[in-house]
C-alpha positions as CSV (number, residue, x, y, z in Angstrom):
1,X,87.7,112.9,79.2
2,X,84.2,112.9,77.9
3,X,81.5,115.6,77.7
4,X,78.9,115.7,79.9
5,X,76.4,116.6,77.3
6,X,77.6,113.3,75.4
7,X,75.5,110.9,78.1
8,X,76.1,108.6,80.8
9,X,76.6,105.5,78.9
10,X,79.0,107.2,76.5
11,X,80.5,108.1,79.8
12,X,81.2,104.9,80.8
13,X,82.0,103.8,77.7
14,X,85.1,105.9,77.8
15,X,86.0,105.1,81.5
16,X,86.2,101.4,80.0
17,X,88.2,102.8,77.2
18,X,90.9,104.6,79.4
19,X,91.0,101.6,82.0
20,X,92.1,99.2,79.1
21,X,94.4,101.4,77.6
22,X,96.3,102.1,80.5
23,X,96.0,97.8,81.5
24,X,97.6,98.0,77.9
25,X,100.3,100.1,79.1
26,X,100.9,98.5,82.3
27,X,101.6,94.7,80.1
28,X,103.7,96.3,78.3
29,X,106.4,97.3,81.7
30,X,106.3,93.5,82.4
31,X,109.7,92.8,81.4
32,X,110.7,95.8,83.3
33,X,108.4,95.2,86.4
34,X,108.8,91.3,86.2
35,X,105.3,91.2,88.9
36,X,102.1,92.5,86.6
37,X,100.2,91.3,89.5
38,X,101.2,94.7,91.5
39,X,100.9,96.5,88.6
40,X,97.3,95.5,88.0
41,X,96.1,95.5,91.4
42,X,97.3,98.9,91.9
43,X,95.5,100.0,89.3
44,X,92.2,98.3,90.4
45,X,93.0,99.8,93.8
46,X,93.3,103.4,91.9
47,X,89.6,102.5,90.3
48,X,88.3,102.0,93.7
49,X,89.6,105.0,95.4
50,X,88.7,107.3,92.7
51,X,84.6,106.1,91.9
52,X,84.2,106.6,95.4
53,X,85.5,110.0,95.5
54,X,84.3,110.9,92.4
55,X,80.4,109.5,92.8
56,X,80.1,109.2,96.5
57,X,82.0,112.4,98.4
58,X,82.4,114.8,95.6
59,X,79.8,117.0,96.8
60,X,80.7,120.0,98.7
61,X,77.3,121.2,99.6
62,X,77.1,118.1,101.3
63,X,80.4,117.0,102.4
64,X,81.6,113.6,104.2
65,X,84.9,113.0,105.2
66,X,86.5,110.2,103.0
67,X,89.2,107.6,104.1
68,X,92.2,107.3,101.8
69,X,95.7,105.8,101.8
70,X,94.2,102.7,103.3
71,X,96.6,99.7,103.0
72,X,94.4,99.1,99.8
73,X,94.0,102.5,98.3
74,X,97.2,104.1,98.1
75,X,99.2,106.2,96.1
76,X,101.6,108.9,96.4
77,X,104.2,107.8,98.6
78,X,101.5,107.3,102.1
79,X,103.2,107.3,105.6
80,X,102.0,103.8,107.3
81,X,101.9,106.4,110.5
82,X,99.3,108.5,109.2
83,X,95.6,108.2,109.0
84,X,94.0,110.3,106.2
85,X,90.8,111.4,105.8
86,X,89.5,114.1,103.3
87,X,86.4,116.4,102.6
88,X,85.5,118.2,99.4
89,X,84.9,121.9,100.0
90,X,83.4,125.3,98.4
91,X,85.9,128.0,99.2
92,X,83.0,130.4,99.4
93,X,81.1,128.5,102.2
94,X,81.4,128.1,105.9
95,X,81.9,124.3,107.3
96,X,82.3,123.1,110.9
97,X,84.2,120.1,111.7
98,X,83.6,118.3,115.2
99,X,85.3,115.6,116.9
100,X,86.9,114.5,119.8
101,X,90.5,114.9,120.1
102,X,90.8,112.9,123.7
103,X,93.7,110.1,123.3
104,X,94.8,111.2,119.5
105,X,99.0,111.9,119.2
106,X,98.9,114.6,116.9
107,X,96.3,115.7,113.7
108,X,96.5,118.1,111.2
109,X,94.1,119.8,109.6
110,X,95.3,121.4,106.1
111,X,92.9,122.9,103.2
112,X,94.4,122.0,99.8
113,X,94.0,122.9,96.3
114,X,94.0,119.3,95.1
115,X,96.4,116.4,94.0
116,X,100.2,116.6,92.9
117,X,99.5,114.5,89.8
118,X,96.5,116.6,88.5
119,X,99.3,120.2,89.1
120,X,97.3,121.0,92.3
121,X,100.0,121.9,94.6
122,X,98.3,124.6,96.3
123,X,98.5,124.3,100.4
124,X,96.5,127.4,101.9
125,X,96.5,127.1,105.6
126,X,97.0,124.6,108.3
127,X,96.4,123.7,112.0
128,X,97.6,120.9,114.6
129,X,95.1,119.5,117.1
130,X,97.5,121.0,119.9
131,X,96.7,124.4,118.7
132,X,93.1,124.1,118.8
133,X,90.8,125.0,122.0
134,X,88.6,121.9,123.0
135,X,86.4,121.0,126.1
136,X,87.8,119.1,129.1
137,X,86.9,115.7,127.6
138,X,88.8,116.5,124.0
139,X,85.4,117.8,122.4
140,X,86.5,120.6,119.4
141,X,85.0,122.5,116.7
142,X,87.2,123.5,113.8
143,X,85.2,126.4,112.0
144,X,86.5,126.7,107.9
145,X,85.1,130.2,106.1
146,X,86.3,133.1,104.2
147,X,85.4,135.2,106.6
148,X,87.0,135.2,110.3
149,X,85.1,132.7,113.1
150,X,84.8,132.7,116.7
151,X,86.7,129.7,118.1
152,X,89.2,127.4,116.3
153,X,89.0,128.9,112.8
154,X,90.7,127.9,109.4
155,X,90.7,131.1,106.6
156,X,89.6,129.5,103.5
157,X,91.0,130.5,100.2
158,X,89.6,130.6,97.0
159,X,91.8,127.9,95.4
160,X,91.1,125.4,98.4
161,X,88.9,122.6,97.3
162,X,90.0,119.9,99.8
163,X,90.1,119.8,103.8
164,X,92.5,117.2,104.7
165,X,93.1,115.7,108.0
166,X,96.3,113.4,108.8
167,X,96.4,112.0,112.1
168,X,99.6,110.4,113.5
169,X,99.4,107.3,115.0
170,X,102.7,106.1,116.5
171,X,101.5,104.0,119.1
172,X,99.3,101.5,116.7
173,X,97.7,99.9,119.5
174,X,97.4,102.5,121.8
175,X,97.3,105.7,119.9
176,X,93.5,106.5,119.7
177,X,92.1,107.5,116.0
178,X,89.3,110.5,115.6
179,X,86.3,109.9,114.1
180,X,85.0,114.0,112.4
181,X,82.1,115.0,111.1
182,X,81.8,118.0,108.6
183,X,78.6,120.4,107.8
184,X,78.0,123.2,105.7
185,X,76.4,126.1,107.6
186,X,75.3,128.7,105.2
187,X,72.7,127.8,104.7
188,X,72.3,124.3,106.2
189,X,71.4,121.8,103.0
190,X,68.4,119.5,102.5
191,X,69.6,115.9,102.4
192,X,71.6,115.0,99.4
193,X,69.8,114.5,96.6
194,X,70.3,111.3,94.8
195,X,73.1,111.8,91.6
196,X,71.3,112.7,88.1
197,X,72.8,111.3,84.9
198,X,74.9,114.3,84.6
199,X,76.1,114.0,87.7
200,X,77.5,110.9,86.8
201,X,78.6,111.7,84.0
202,X,81.2,114.8,85.0
203,X,82.3,112.4,87.7
204,X,83.0,109.4,85.8
205,X,85.2,111.4,83.2
206,X,86.9,113.0,86.7
207,X,87.3,109.7,87.8
208,X,88.9,108.7,84.7
209,X,91.3,111.6,84.3
210,X,91.8,110.7,88.1
211,X,92.9,107.3,87.5
212,X,95.3,108.0,84.2
213,X,97.3,110.7,85.6
214,X,97.8,108.9,88.8
215,X,99.1,105.9,87.5
216,X,101.4,107.9,84.6
217,X,102.4,110.7,87.4
218,X,103.7,108.2,89.9
219,X,105.5,106.2,87.8
220,X,107.5,108.9,86.5
221,X,108.2,110.6,89.8
222,X,109.5,107.4,91.5
223,X,111.7,106.5,88.4
224,X,113.1,110.0,88.5
225,X,113.7,109.5,92.1
226,X,115.5,106.3,91.3
227,X,118.2,108.1,88.9
228,X,118.1,111.1,91.3
229,X,118.9,109.3,94.6
230,X,122.4,107.5,95.7
231,X,121.8,104.3,95.6
232,X,122.4,102.0,99.1
233,X,122.5,105.4,101.0
234,X,120.0,107.7,102.4
235,X,120.4,111.1,102.1
236,X,121.2,113.8,105.0
237,X,118.5,115.3,106.3
238,X,116.9,118.8,104.8
239,X,113.5,120.8,105.0
240,X,111.6,120.9,101.1
241,X,111.5,124.3,99.8
242,X,108.3,125.8,101.4
243,X,107.9,122.9,103.7
244,X,107.9,123.9,108.0
245,X,111.4,124.3,109.1
246,X,110.8,121.7,111.9
247,X,109.9,119.6,109.7
248,X,112.8,117.1,108.3
249,X,112.9,114.5,105.4
250,X,115.5,112.7,103.5
251,X,115.7,110.0,101.0
252,X,117.8,107.0,99.7
253,X,117.5,104.3,96.9
254,X,118.1,100.6,97.9
255,X,119.5,98.5,95.1
256,X,120.4,94.7,96.6
257,X,120.5,91.4,95.6
258,X,118.6,88.5,97.5
259,X,121.6,87.9,100.0
260,X,122.5,91.6,100.6
261,X,121.4,94.0,103.7
262,X,121.4,97.8,103.6
263,X,122.4,98.6,107.5
264,X,121.7,102.1,108.4
265,X,122.8,103.1,111.9
266,X,121.5,106.7,113.1
267,X,121.5,108.8,116.3
268,X,117.7,108.8,117.4
269,X,116.3,112.2,116.2
270,X,115.0,114.3,119.1
271,X,111.5,114.9,117.6
272,X,107.9,115.1,118.4
273,X,107.5,112.1,115.7
274,X,110.1,110.0,113.6
275,X,109.8,106.9,111.5
276,X,111.1,105.4,108.2
277,X,108.9,103.6,105.2
278,X,109.7,102.1,101.9
279,X,107.9,103.0,98.5
280,X,107.6,100.4,95.7
281,X,109.4,101.4,92.2
282,X,106.4,101.5,89.7
283,X,103.7,102.8,92.3
284,X,105.2,104.7,95.0
285,X,103.0,102.9,97.2
286,X,104.2,101.8,101.2
287,X,104.2,98.0,100.8
288,X,101.7,96.0,102.6
289,X,102.3,97.6,106.2
290,X,99.3,95.5,107.2
291,X,101.0,92.8,106.9
292,X,104.9,93.1,106.5
293,X,106.7,95.4,108.2
294,X,107.5,97.7,105.6
295,X,107.7,100.8,107.9
296,X,109.2,101.5,111.4
297,X,108.6,104.2,113.6
298,X,109.8,106.2,117.3
299,X,107.7,103.5,119.1
300,X,108.4,100.3,117.1
301,X,111.9,100.4,116.6
302,X,114.9,99.0,118.9
303,X,117.3,101.4,120.4
304,X,120.6,99.6,121.3
305,X,122.7,99.8,124.6
306,X,124.6,103.2,123.4
307,X,121.5,104.4,122.4
308,X,121.5,104.4,118.2
309,X,119.1,103.1,115.8
310,X,120.2,100.5,113.6
311,X,117.8,99.5,110.4
312,X,118.3,96.5,108.4
313,X,116.5,96.7,105.1
314,X,116.5,93.6,103.2
315,X,114.3,91.2,101.0
316,X,114.4,88.0,103.5
317,X,114.0,88.3,106.9
318,X,117.5,88.9,108.9
319,X,116.5,88.2,112.3
320,X,116.7,91.5,113.8
321,X,114.2,94.0,115.3
322,X,114.6,96.9,113.2
323,X,114.0,94.9,109.6
324,X,112.6,96.8,107.0
325,X,111.1,94.5,104.4
326,X,111.5,95.1,100.6
327,X,108.5,92.5,100.2
328,X,111.3,90.7,97.8
329,X,111.9,93.8,95.7
330,X,115.5,93.8,94.4
331,X,115.0,98.4,94.7
332,X,113.0,100.5,95.6
333,X,112.6,104.2,97.8
334,X,113.2,104.4,101.4
335,X,112.5,107.9,103.2
336,X,112.9,109.0,106.6
337,X,110.9,111.7,108.2
338,X,110.6,113.8,111.2
339,X,108.4,116.1,112.9
340,X,108.6,119.0,115.7
341,X,112.5,118.0,115.1
342,X,115.3,119.6,117.4
343,X,117.9,117.5,116.0
344,X,118.6,116.2,112.7
345,X,121.2,113.0,112.7
346,X,122.6,112.3,109.8
347,X,122.4,108.5,109.0
348,X,124.9,106.3,108.0
349,X,124.9,103.3,105.6
350,X,126.4,99.9,104.6
351,X,125.9,97.4,102.6
352,X,126.5,93.6,103.8
353,X,125.9,90.3,103.1
354,X,123.9,88.1,104.8
355,X,126.2,86.0,107.2
356,X,128.2,89.6,107.9
357,X,125.2,91.0,109.6
358,X,126.3,90.7,113.2
359,X,129.6,91.8,113.0
360,X,127.8,95.2,111.9
361,X,126.1,94.7,114.8
362,X,126.5,94.9,119.0
363,X,127.0,91.9,120.7
364,X,124.1,92.6,122.8
365,X,121.8,93.6,119.9
366,X,118.5,91.1,120.1
367,X,117.9,88.1,117.7
368,X,114.4,87.8,116.1
369,X,113.2,84.1,115.8
370,X,110.1,83.1,113.6
371,X,108.0,82.7,116.8
372,X,108.7,86.4,118.0
373,X,108.4,87.5,114.5
374,X,105.1,85.8,113.8
375,X,103.3,87.6,116.7
376,X,105.1,90.8,116.0
377,X,103.4,90.9,112.7
378,X,100.1,89.6,113.9
379,X,99.8,92.3,116.6
380,X,101.0,94.9,113.1
381,X,98.1,93.3,111.0
382,X,95.6,93.6,114.0
383,X,96.5,97.4,115.3
384,X,96.1,98.4,111.3
385,X,93.1,96.9,110.7
386,X,91.2,98.1,113.8
387,X,92.0,101.5,112.7
388,X,89.7,101.0,109.3
389,X,87.0,99.1,111.5
């Protein structure tokens, strides 16, 4: 990290030096990843996100919501069913958030300390859209301030630095995604100033730190998970320490030959939301979820006549509805979660060869041919890209 007094050229040079060192580190991993293109693409995406966050959206006096965890700016295991936005705040100030919730399935508004890879784990308050008062057309206001405020209010905290909004889009083609605005109220500021050299010097240093720690932290995180998780099985659902009791998570690690399929069978959870997704080794991203079926949720998964959900995790398309595509990767993390959960079914897993798959499925389980899959993926891509237009 460079001192802001060292000047803008030095800050730029320091950032480039950090990126060069990270590139050398990724190149040294080639023997284990066997896919340097994925690693360097991930690094470039981290660069884009960090620069946007720090230079364009880093001023709590003039806050603006910034989308992240899009298909092209992933980090830290995003949920493909979430649309993520956040804004920086000053915890001593008062802010007003406005938007229209009509057609939104669920949105969670949270005050956070920062990002895990920076050692900032604090969650200081959270409210769901279902708990907010809105007008007849769905229009709502949410106030964030250290002192109580009339109407919908989220109490600030001295260590809160981000307001994060997660919108759950289960039906990707029909659930509406709201647009929110945020304004600082005390006092209403003038328009945002043009960044100075000192501002950019600080922002570049922060961006470099963010990228470096993100790449290193999540690499180490997923390697620890690889050692800790049972391979080719998923653990029973549980609630992490400090988590809400109505939220459950479970995870496993697939480790498959190209001709092997991990078949997971489970009862349908009784929950407001549930879904499955993969997270790739080394990066902990969620794959190309716009173009590949790397995830399934409660509106997308097929239930057999007995009401059970049968998922097939595989590198090659096995011709079944609930295929989760590993994108050809031989191993990685598989995660499932439920929110508003009233039951916690325990999944059962088995590994089969491709030719044996139908022996493990009901006779009525559908066959998905190439034409049907292509149409399914076309609609998936269109739905995801529509979120960000």
